[in-house]
C-alpha positions in Angstrom: 84.1 59.2 97.1 80.9 60.5 98.6 80.3 62.9 95.7 80.9 60.1 93.2 78.4 57.8 95.0 75.9 60.6 95.4 75.9 61.0 91.6 75.2 57.3 91.2 78.6 56.8 89.6 77.6 59.0 86.6 80.2 61.7 87.0 83.6 61.9 85.3 85.6 63.2 88.2 89.0 64.6 87.3 91.8 65.0 89.9 94.4 67.7 89.2 97.3 67.0 91.6 100.0 69.2 90.0 102.1 66.3 88.9 105.0 68.5 87.8 105.7 69.3 91.5 105.6 65.7 92.7 108.0 62.8 92.9 107.3 59.6 91.1 106.4 58.0 94.4 103.9 60.8 95.2 102.4 60.4 91.7 102.0 56.6 92.4 100.3 57.3 95.7 97.9 59.8 94.2 97.0 57.4 91.4 96.5 54.5 93.8 94.2 56.7 95.9 92.2 57.8 92.9 91.6 54.3 91.6 90.7 53.1 95.1 87.8 55.6 95.2 86.8 55.3 91.6 88.5 58.2 90.0 90.0 57.2 86.6 91.0 60.6 85.1 94.1 62.5 86.1 94.9 66.0 84.7 98.6 66.6 85.2 98.3 70.4 85.9 95.8 73.2 86.5 97.8 75.4 84.2 98.5 78.9 85.5 102.2 78.4 84.9 102.7 76.6 88.2 104.4 73.5 86.8 105.2 71.7 83.6 104.0 68.3 82.4 106.9 66.0 81.7 107.1 63.1 79.3 108.6 61.0 82.1 105.4 61.4 84.2 103.1 60.2 81.4 105.4 57.3 80.6 105.5 56.3 84.3 101.7 56.5 84.9 100.9 54.5 81.7 103.6 51.9 82.5 102.1 51.2 85.9 98.3 51.7 85.3 97.8 51.3 81.6 94.3 52.0 80.5 93.0 52.0 84.2 94.0 55.7 84.4 93.1 58.3 81.7 95.6 61.2 81.5 94.8 64.7 80.5 98.1 66.6 79.9 98.2 70.3 80.8 101.0 72.7 81.6 103.8 73.7 79.2 102.4 72.1 76.0 103.4 74.7 73.4 103.6 73.1 70.1 102.3 70.2 68.0 105.4 68.1 68.4 105.0 68.1 72.2 101.3 67.3 72.0 102.0 64.4 69.6 104.7 63.0 72.0 102.4 63.2 74.9 99.7 61.3 72.9 102.2 58.8 71.7 103.2 58.1 75.4 99.5 57.5 76.3 97.9 60.8 77.1 94.2 60.7 76.3 93.7 64.5 76.1 96.0 67.5 75.8 95.1 70.9 77.2 97.0 74.1 76.2 96.4 77.8 76.6 98.6 78.2 73.5 96.3 76.1 71.3 97.2 78.0 68.1 100.8 76.8 68.4 99.7 73.2 69.2 97.4 73.0 66.1 99.9 74.9 63.9 98.0 78.1 63.3 
């Protein structure tokens, strides 16, 4: 919160809580804390193969928070079909280290 205020609310702060390792209750608690301090962007995973993004997580976050929370999906997105499904469920951005597979190259 202090960093955000020091930047005069001009930063896009993204929290990366490793959603794939969390329960739905923990995800809700993290999202509530983010919104309370003015963070509106959640990236589901840092990558590095530590956890996978799941459709259920995106569906859950969007059902509760709608457009209040932007979602950047990362972790385990390997092809265009997966990316399209995440976007359909409400993801605002999709990150992938296997981008060629995601865009069909």
